N, C-alpha and C positions, 0 to 999 in steps of 0.2 A: 346226390350224382356221383357217390365216390366210384363208381363202376363204370362209367361212363367210356374209356378205352374198350374194355373184354367187351362191355354190352353190345356196341359197334358192330366190332369185328363179327359177332358169334348172328346179328344180324344180315348182314351182310351175305353170310352163308348159310343163311335156315333152310335147310330142305334140299330140294332139288334147282331152284329157284333162288338166284344171285339179284338182291338188292342193290341197284346200282347207286351210289351217293351221288349229290348234286354236285355241280363242276367247283372247285375251288379256285375264286381269282387268282391269278398268276402273282405272288408277291415279286415285286422287282427292286431292285437299288432306287434311293431313294437320297436326297440330301438334308432330310430332316435328321433332326438327332435318334441314335437309336433308342431310346427310351420311349420315344413319340411311334416311332416304328412297331416297336411291341405291344403298342395300345391300338394301332390300327390294323396290326394284323391278327388281335385278339378280339376286334369288333367283326371283323369279318369271317373269323373262326366260328365265332356264337350265332350268326346268322347262319352258316351254312348247316351244322347242327342243328339247329331247331327245323330247318327245312326236310332234312333226314328223317327226323323221329318223326315231323308231322304225316309221313309217307310211310310208317311202320307198323303193320297189325296189330291186334291186340296180342294173337302167339307170339309176334318176334316181341314184345315188350315181356312176355312170360320169361322166354327162353334168354330175353337181357337177365332179367333179375336172376334167373335162376344159374346162367353161366358165369355171375360177379361172384358167386359163391368160390370157383377155382382161382380165385387174386390168390395171393401169398401174404403172411399177417404183413409183410412190413409194405407192402404194394399200398393196403387199405388203409393203412394207417396214413401212408402218405396221402392219399387221396381226399383223406376225411379231413385232414389237416387244411390243406390248400385243394380245391376242385379245380385240378387244370381244364382248359380248352381245349377241345381237340380236334388235330390238322391231320388230317389224311392225304399220305401221297399219293401221287399218279400211278405209281410202281405197283406191282403184286406184293400183297404180305405178304411177309417171313413166316409168319407161325404156320402152323399145321392146320390145317383143316378139322379132322379128326380131334388135335386136342383141344380145339376151342367147342365143337360142339357137345363133344363127352364134359359133364360137368364132374363128373366123379374117375374123370383121371387126370392124373398127377404126372409131368413133363421131370426125365430126369436130368439134373445139371446135366452140362455137357462139359467134362475138363478141359477139352480143347477150348470151348468159349470162355471161362474161366482166367485159361493162362492169357487171352487178348486183354483182358481186360486189366487196367494195373492197379497197383496193390497202393493203401493209404486212404485218406479222407479228403487230401487236398492233390489234384491231378495239375500238373503242367497244360499250358493253354494248347501244347502240340500234341498231346497225350488225349486230351479229349477229342481231338477235332479227329485224332486216326480211331478212336473207337467209333465215334459218331460215322464214319465212313465205313467202317466192318459192322453195324448193326448193333453192336453192344451197348447201346445208349437209349434208352427208352422214352423218358421225360428230362424235362429241365423245366428250372425255373426262376426266372432271373431278379434279381433286388431291384427297386425301385430307379435308383440309377441307372441301371445297368454297366454296373462296374464290376459285377458279379453274376453267379448264377449256382445253383443246388441241381444235381444231376442225379438220376436213378437209372443203377444200369440193369440189363435183361435180367442178372442173376438177383435185382432187389439191393445192392448195394449204393450206397450212398458216397457224394463223396463234391467238394465245391472245387471253383476254377474261377481264377480272378479273369476276366473278360478285356483285350485291349477295343482299341476301335477299330473292328474290323466289321464295316458295311456289308459282307459278306457271311456271315454269319449265319443269317435269319435263312436264307436261300439254303444254304451246304443242311441246315436242320431239316428245313423244311421238303427237301428232295431227300432225305434220309428217313423220313419217316419217324421223328420225334414228336413227343408231343412237345409245347411250347406254352408257359402261362407265366404270369407274371405276380410279383407279391404284390397281396392285398392294398388296399390304401389308393395306389397308382390309377384311380378310374375316374368319374365323373366327379364326382368329388371336390378333386384335384382345382377343376375350375374357380370350382367353388371358394374353396381355402385361399386361393390367388383373387380372387374378388374380395373378399373378406380382407386379405393380406394388404391389399392396395388401398382400398379403405381405410386401415386404419394407423396406415404409415405416416401420414402426412398429420394425424391427431397425435399419435404417440412424440413423432418428432416435435412439433411444438409444445407438448406436457414435457418432454426432457428441456427443450429450451428453458422452458419456464421457470422449470425445478431449478436447471441452474442459474439463472436469474435471479431468483428469491435465496438461492444460498449465496452468492452475491451479497445480495440486501440484508444479510443475516439471518435469510429462512431455515426450515428446518435444517438442521445439522452444520448451520452456518454458523460465524463468529455470534451471530448475535442468541442463536438458539432459539428461535421462536418457534409454535407448534403447529403451524399449517400453512397452506401456500397462499392463504388470504390473510395475513398477518401484516395487511400495507402499516395498516393504525397503529399497530404494536408500537409501545414504546422499547426503543435499544438501551434504556438505563443499566448500568452495572448495580445490582443491589447487594446488598453484605447486611446480612441480619445481625453479626456482633463484627463490627471492621476490626479488619487487621491490617491495615496499612502499613504497619511499621515505624509508623509515625507519631511522635507525640509534641507538644511545645517545649520538649526541652532540644528539641533537634531544629528548633529553629532560631538562630538567630537574628539579629540586626535588624528586630523588627517588632522595638519590646511594644509599642504604643497599638500596635493594630491586634498584638500579641491579649492584652488588655481588655480592648472589645470585644473579641472572640472567646475570652476566658467569660464573661460575663454569660453570653449565650450557653456556653459549655455547663456555667453551674445550675443556670436556669433549669436545664434539663433534667440536672442532677439532682436537683433540692428544689423543685417548684415551688413546698410550700413556704420557704423564705420568702419568697418577692410576692407570692399572690396575697399572705398574710395583711403585704401591705396595700393592697389594690393593685400592683403592677400586674402588667401582661406582656409577655413573652413577646420577642419583635417576632415579626413576621418575615423581615427578611434583611439579609446584610448583602452591603455592596463593596465589594475587593476591587478598588479601585488602584493602578498606580501602573509604572513604565513596566515596558519585557523582563521578566529575569528577577524581577523582585522577591516572588516569593508567594504571590497568590493562589496557585493550587497548591502547595504545598504547606499553607496555610488551612488551606479546607480539609486536606488528608490529616493533618494535626488535628482539628477539632472532631474530625472522625475515629480517630483514635483517643483522643481523650474521652468525649463523651459517651463511646459504647453503646449508641442508639440505634437501631436500623438508618443505613447510609444509603443512598440514591446517587449518582453518579454522571451525567452524562456532558456532551458538547453540543452547544444549541446549535451548531450545522446538524447536526443529524435530526431535526424537525422537520427540514426542509427539505425535500426530496423532489425526482420528477413529479410524480401524481398530484397533484389539484387536492388539497383537503387533508393530506396526510399529514401536514406539520401540526393543524391544531388537533388533529386523533390521538395524534402522537403523546401531546400533552394533554387530553382526557385522560388518557391512558395512563399516564407517568403520576398524574396527582389521584387517581382512585385508586393506583396500587398505595401511593404514599397515604393516603388515608387511614388504609385499612392496616395501615404499619405504625400509626402515631401514636407515641411523637415519636418523629423521626425529622431527619436532615437530606435535603435534596439539594444537592451542588452540578449548578449549569457554566458548565468553564466557557469563556469568551461568549457571551451572552448578546454583545453586539452584532452576533450575525443574525438575530431574530430580534434585536428588541431598538434597531434604527426608527430615526422622526419618523412618524406615519404622513404622506401627504405628500412625500417632497418630490416624486417622480415627477418627470415631464408630462404624460399622460394618462396619469391616474390607472382607472382601471381596475381589477379584480386582481388583488397581488397575493400570492401563496402566503408570503412575508407577512404581511398585513396581519390578515386572517389566522396566522401562527402568534405574532403579538396579542392580536386581542384577545383569544384562548386562553393566552397565559397572564393577561390581567386582569379576565375574568376569572379564573382560579386562583391566584393570589391575595385577592380582595375582591368577590363577585356577589352574588345573593346568597351562594350557599355557606361561602367561605370556607375556610381552610383551617381551622382549629387543630393545633396539634406541628403542624408541618410548617419547620422551618427554612427558608430559601435561602441557599448562599449561592452566590455567582461574583463571576470574576470578567474582567475586563479590563482594557488598556487604552479605550476610545469612548471616556464618559462622554465625551463633549457631543457624539453622535447618537444617543439614547434618548429615547423617547421620555416628555415632562411626567408622562402619566405612570410608568414605570417607576420614576425615582420619587416619585411623591410619598411621603412618609404613609403608613397604612400596608404600602407593597414594601419595599423596601424601606425599611423605618432608620437605619442605619448605613453609613457609605463609608467604608474602613480606606482610611489611604496607607497604601504600603507602600513608603516611597524607597527611595536608593537610601541606604544606607551611611551614618554617618562616620567616623574614625575609629568610635568604641564599638561600633557596630561592626564594622571592616574585620578588626581585632578579631572578634566573636566567631565572625564569618570561616575566616582565614582556619582559626580553631577548631572549626569544626569538618572541615572539609579537608585538614591535613591528618583526621583520625587512618590511622592505617598506614602514613605515609613516613618513613625513615626518615628524617630530618637532620643534617646537620646541627652543632652547636652553635654555628655565627648568623641562622637564620633569625630575624628580629620582626616578628608578625606588624609591631608599632611600627617600622620604616616602611616596611611592605604597602600597612595601610594609608599610610601619609602620600606614599607614591602612585594611589589608586585612588582620586578623588574622582566621584562621581559611577564607580563599579558597582555592579549591582550583585548580589547573592551570584546568580550564571555567571557572570564576568569571572568573581574570583573564584568558582567552583574552576571554571576553564583555566585560571591560569596555576594554581596547584595543578590542573592534571597535564596540563605543556611544560612546568617544572619536572613532572617526575618522568614525563619522556623523554627530556634534555637529557636527564643525570641518569636514564637507560640506555640512552644511543650511545654515551661518552661512557659508560661500562664501570659507572661509579654507583659504590654502595646508599648514598645517603644524598638527599637533597640540598644544596649548600645554597649562599645568595647568589652568587651566582647563575644559578640555572634557574634561578625565581626571577631575578632583573633580566636575564636575556628572554626568559618566555613575555616579560612584559613588555619587551619592546617588540618581541614578536606579534602582540596581540595588537600593540598600537600602530607599529609602520610597517609592519611584515615582517617577512621572513628575511634574514641575512643573503647578501649575498656573495659568496664567499670565492666564488669565480669571477667577480667582476675586472673587467679589465679597466687600472685607474692609476695614471701616469704619476710620475713624483712632483709635478707643476702642478695636477688637478690634486694630487692628495693634501699639498702645502694649500692652496686657494682653499678648500673646505675647512682646512684645520682651523688660519686665521678667520673663515666666515664664520664658525662657530663658535671661535675664543672672542670673537664682536659681539655675538649676543650675550654669551655669557659674562661679561665683563661690566655690559651696560646693565645688566640685570641684578649681577652682584652691589655695583654700587648704585642705585636709583631707589632712595627713601622708600618704604613703607610696597615694598615688591617684593614679588616672593622668591624663598632663596632655591640655589641651583641645586639639584638632585644626581645629575650626570651629566657628559659632553662625550660624545662618540663621532667618529668620524666614518664610521664603517656604515657602507651601502645599506638603505633596506627600502624596498618598495620602490618608491618616485623619490624619494631623500636620500642625497647623498653622504648627509650628515645630522643626527640630532640634540639636541638640546631640551633636557626636561627639568621642568620648575616644578615647585612641590608647592601648589599652592593654598592659598589660608583657609580651612577649615570652615570656619565662620563667615568666611567671604559667600563660600560657595551655598550653606544653609541658607542665609539670609538672602543672598542674589543682590546686596546694594554694593555698587561698585561706586567710589569717591572720582570726582574729576582727576585729582593726582594720579590717579590709579590710572586710569584711562590714558595720560598722557605717559606713565612713567611706560604703559604697555606698546604704546606706538614706540617709543624710543627703542627700547630694548629690541622691537621686528627691525627696527633701519641700521642697528648695531652690527648685525653682518657686512651689507650692502657700505657702511661708513669705514669697515676695517679693509674689505676689499679696493676699496678705492687710495684708504690712506696707503697700503702696502704696495700695494702694485697698481694702482693711478687709475685716473678715471676710463684711461683708453684700453684696458685689461680687465676689467669690472664682465662679468657675466651672466646670465641667464638665473641664476641660482636666487634670488629676491625676489623671484616674482612672487611667492603662495605670500611672502611679507607682504610686498604693496598691497595686494587683495585684502590683508589683514588689518594693515594701516587702514586703509580708504575706508572700510566700511566701519570700523572704530568711528574715524574722524566724521564721517558722515550722521550718524546716531548720536553722537553728541552734540550735531547740530540740529537735526529735523526731530529729534525725537526726545533727548534730555533735556531741551534747554541750557546746555552751557556756553550758547553764542550770545554775545552782547547786542548785535548788530539784529540776528531773529529773534531774541527776547525768551521770554517763559511761552513760548505758544510751540507745539508738537505739528508739522506740516507734514503731507505725503500719508495717504491711507493705506490700510492694508492693500493688496491684491485682490484680482477676483478669486471664484470659486474654482478650487482647482478639479470638482468634478464635472465642471459643465465647458471644461477643454481651454480655462484660461491661466495665465501665469500667476504665479506666486508673489511679481514684482510690484514694488510699490508704487501707486497711481498720484501720477502728478497734479495737484490741485490746488497749487498756487502759479502765480504770474511767473512771466521770463524772469523780469524783474528780482522775484524772489529767489529766482533761481538763480542768479546771476549772485546774488550776495552767500546764498547756499556755497555754489562753489568756490567763492573767494573765502571764505570762514573754513571751510575744507581746508584749501590749499595752504592758510595760514597755520593752521593745528596742525598738517605734517611737516611745514618748514619749520616749526617751531622743534618736534620732536628730531627732526634730523641735525638741527643746528644742539642741541644737548647729545644727543650721542659720540657727533665727534667731538666735541667737547672732554666728552669723556675718556675717548681713545687716545686723543692725543696726549691728555693728561697721564695716561696710564701705559703708553707705550710698551715699558718694560715687561709690565704684566703679560699686555698681551702678545709677544714675543715666546714668552717663557711659557704661557699655559700653549701658544699654538706648537713649540716644540716638544712638549710633554706628548700632546695628542698625534702628533706625528711618529714619536718611538712607540706609545702604546694603542694608540687606537681609541681608548675609552678611560676617561677620568671621570673618580666618582666626586660625589658633593665635598666629603671630609677632605681629599688631595686638593681639592681643588679651593677651597678657603685658607688649606695652609700657605697656597700663593700669596693670598692679599695679606696675610699675618706677617708674613717673611719681606715684604712687597712695602707695608705700612700704609695703606692703599685708603681714602677715607672715604665716605657717603660720599655723593653730588650734592652739592648744595645751589641751588638755584638763584 
């Protein structure tokens, strides 16, 4: 149908009889989009053309075919590419009848007609409308969205036009006899495509959300790097064929006993024949137990670095997630991978997340965490066993772990990673001072004695804070002052430099802290004074630091005399205020001291058996279970008469401590004045300067 236009024109004027074309429906303005209006017009034109062709005779069809040969090559090529529908105007046709009837005639181009047609392949819209109204445009083909069209002029030239949103354009083209067509694809198939698009949109949207969820859970391309969207049950453990943790036993200090236990495991992996010759079996599991910050995870990394065997590391919280059964599936997947790489090491950090005591819930039921621990128990020592797989686990809550998990055969060894002693703290400080510029006055021995109870993480933080303070003060080295200030910052909080402190308050705080230091220095078998400061920090107006005995801290054994001395030292601040300023001018600064004194005295009576009237018994049990909403306060399991005796004994101990502190302060009032005046002037006095005052004053220890 590439020659539809000329064929229809020839059939209309064939012979002496003119075949009337069927009436074409009037195209009116519509509120529909322009592209939809094109479709409606096209459908009406196609129907009209079909009626017209059915009324023509065979001779007319022959003439139709014959007349098509008069088309120019450009027109034929254009129509063969996109056969445009025909639209006939109600106006008389402008073509010459003789020219249309004679297939051999060639119409010479009119120079005047070519002059009215714009030049170029891109016409302005105004030029296009003028050409249409002058009859210089033969056919147009609109784009699918109606934003542009391609025209063919009467002389065969083509051009493109950008079409604005003009609702009168269709009427103008139809009234001027221009053939109209729309690019292929904008037909009834569009409805099918729209239906398929509407059907697929919710599916694709759900698939996108699903993939995003899996990416967040460690799916394809996510942190876990798993292989498919249904890999919920895959383990997220990090695997290293040749572990390169960068940590060895030489980098771990302050945990010599724990290193010894783990070195045997490493040696067993490297030299198994040495142990199997004696019938020894490799331990199946080692549980690292200790307070937070003592280096349990660091030891596991050191074991991986030393052993050189395949190493799997994960956190216990990765086993339990939203979906039921995922935890047990991930445990199975982890041990399947480990068995394929045996001998190897599996490290599970914070195992208390899944290893808690079973059956402790109020309602029971199908607990996901219980399924996970059951699978873990089976994999560690079940029917099939796990030969060649050593499980390392770390926790700071061994009291909540299930007893089946702790039995020999699963975790054969429980390695305690405790807080380091003085020697261990010195080694830890040396490790964490690598790469730091230290002044010559830094003495790690003194720093270690001032940090009892500090873990490796605490000491690392101490050295880092000291380095930050040195940089803030524009120093090139870290001196002992920066370390001391960093220690005070960690213990008591940052210094309040802009605090408003009057001279009277400053004097009162100085005498209060001097009272603590004076009584503590003169009490026999008590801790030496390390530093006194009246700089406000946190909620404290001043601080007195003592260096406790390392032996006492390690053993946890405190004598009755030490506890009595401790109460007297705590009351020394209030006694100094009363002696210097009078009972009417004392402040609330000793509130924390009174709480400490009362707690120590009550423990001496109720738990330690230091009361003659109560005797060698312990009264008052531990509090209720805090997980059930009960407090941890002591439950009273004794009568009111016994309670009266306890209160009287506590009061007697406190009064005795108060009288001892008063006696010491009154006896050495001169040293108290000198120390308070020194604190007012310098705000901080170290232990050595403080002891020089006692040497000059020839003070002697208190004798009861």
